[in-house]
C-alpha positions as CSV (number, residue, x, y, z in Angstrom):
1,M,82.7,117.6,141.8
2,F,85.8,119.3,141.4
3,T,86.2,122.7,142.8
4,Y,88.5,125.0,141.2
5,P,90.6,126.4,144.3
6,K,91.1,130.7,145.3
7,P,93.8,132.4,144.2
8,K,96.3,132.2,146.9
9,D,96.3,136.1,147.3
10,E,93.2,137.9,145.5
11,D,94.6,141.2,146.3
12,M,97.7,140.3,144.1
13,V,95.1,138.8,140.5
14,E,95.9,141.0,137.8
15,E,99.5,142.3,139.1
16,Y,101.3,138.9,137.3
17,P,103.4,139.5,134.1
18,A,101.5,138.6,131.2
19,T,103.9,136.1,129.5
20,V,104.4,133.2,131.7
21,K,105.3,130.1,130.8
22,A,102.9,127.2,128.9
23,G,101.8,124.4,130.2
24,G,103.8,121.5,131.9
25,G,105.0,120.0,135.2
26,F,102.8,118.1,135.6
27,F,101.3,119.4,139.5
28,Y,101.3,123.4,140.9
29,D,101.4,124.5,144.7
30,E,99.7,127.9,144.4
31,V,96.8,129.1,141.7
32,L,97.3,132.7,140.9
33,E,94.7,133.6,138.5
34,Y,92.2,132.9,136.3
35,R,92.7,134.4,133.0
36,V,90.6,134.6,129.4
37,W,92.0,135.4,126.4
38,C,90.4,137.9,123.9
39,Y,91.3,137.7,120.3
40,P,90.2,140.2,118.1
41,H,90.8,138.3,114.7
42,E,88.2,135.6,116.6
43,G,85.8,138.7,117.0
44,A,87.4,140.2,120.3
45,K,87.2,144.0,120.4
46,D,89.8,145.3,119.0
47,K,91.2,147.4,122.5
48,F,95.7,147.1,121.4
49,D,95.6,147.6,117.8
50,G,94.6,144.0,117.1
51,D,96.8,142.7,119.6
52,D,95.6,139.5,122.2
53,Y,94.2,140.7,126.2
54,Y,93.4,138.8,128.7
55,F,90.9,140.1,131.9
56,A,92.5,138.1,135.5
57,F,89.6,136.9,137.6
58,A,90.2,135.4,141.8
59,S,87.4,132.8,140.5
60,F,87.1,130.0,137.7
61,E,82.9,130.3,137.6
62,A,83.7,134.7,136.5
63,A,86.0,133.6,133.7
64,L,84.0,130.8,132.6
65,E,80.9,133.4,132.7
66,F,83.1,136.0,130.8
67,S,84.2,133.7,128.6
68,K,81.0,132.4,127.2
69,S,79.5,136.0,127.2
70,E,82.1,137.8,124.8
71,A,83.0,137.4,121.5
72,G,86.4,136.3,120.8
73,A,86.7,135.2,124.7
74,Q,88.7,131.7,124.7
75,E,87.9,129.2,127.4
76,P,89.3,129.7,130.7
77,L,93.2,129.1,131.8
78,V,94.7,129.4,135.3
79,L,98.0,130.8,136.1
80,I,99.8,129.2,138.4
81,R,103.0,128.5,140.4
82,Q,105.3,125.5,140.5
83,F,108.1,125.8,143.4
84,E,108.9,121.6,142.3
85,W,107.7,120.3,138.9
86,I,109.0,117.9,135.8
87,N,110.6,118.7,133.4
88,E,110.0,116.6,130.4
89,V,113.5,117.2,128.4
90,E,112.6,115.0,125.6
91,P,109.6,112.5,125.2
92,G,109.9,109.5,128.4
93,K,112.6,111.1,130.2
94,Y,111.8,113.4,133.1
95,I,113.6,116.0,135.5
96,H,112.4,116.9,138.8
97,E,112.9,120.7,138.9
98,K,113.3,122.9,142.0
99,G,112.9,126.6,142.0
100,E,110.4,129.0,141.1
101,R,108.3,128.6,137.8
102,I,104.6,130.8,136.8
103,A,103.1,129.2,133.8
104,E,99.4,129.1,131.9
105,W,97.7,126.5,132.2
106,P,94.3,124.9,130.8
107,A,92.0,125.4,134.3
108,Q,90.9,121.8,133.7
109,Y,94.3,120.6,134.9
110,L,93.9,121.2,138.4
111,E,92.3,118.8,139.1
112,G,94.3,116.0,141.2
113,R,97.0,118.1,140.2
114,K,98.5,119.9,143.2
115,R,101.4,118.9,144.5
116,Q,101.6,117.0,147.8
117,V,104.8,116.3,149.6
118,D,105.4,113.2,148.2
119,S,103.5,113.2,144.4
120,I,107.2,113.7,142.5
121,E,109.0,111.1,144.4
122,R,105.7,108.7,143.7
123,F,105.8,110.0,139.6
124,F,108.9,108.6,139.1
125,R,108.3,105.6,141.3
126,E,105.3,104.5,139.4
127,R,107.4,105.4,136.0
128,N,110.1,103.0,137.5
129,T,112.4,106.0,136.2
């Protein structure tokens, strides 16, 4: 059974920007926090004049529990940091990128995607690219 990782620095939970990249990259380096987005148009409390908002959590389990108990709450997402990732610039064409990238993923994407020393090289080798 997969165990969802704890954030890199639990003291930083809730300190990251709301607007980040979405998805992508195939691998992650660090988990930063888990997020549950709430949508007033789907029944969440209207706290910000109809705007969507999120709550940040230090564990997937707490985020999941909250998402199940609140109207208009979505499934938990995970905020991740990538130092190296794979960019699919067009269908089937991949580029190895380096730098720092923060993105939200569906939390289920974490399983088997923690970047190892050879993860990206193996990805390209397996696809003969």
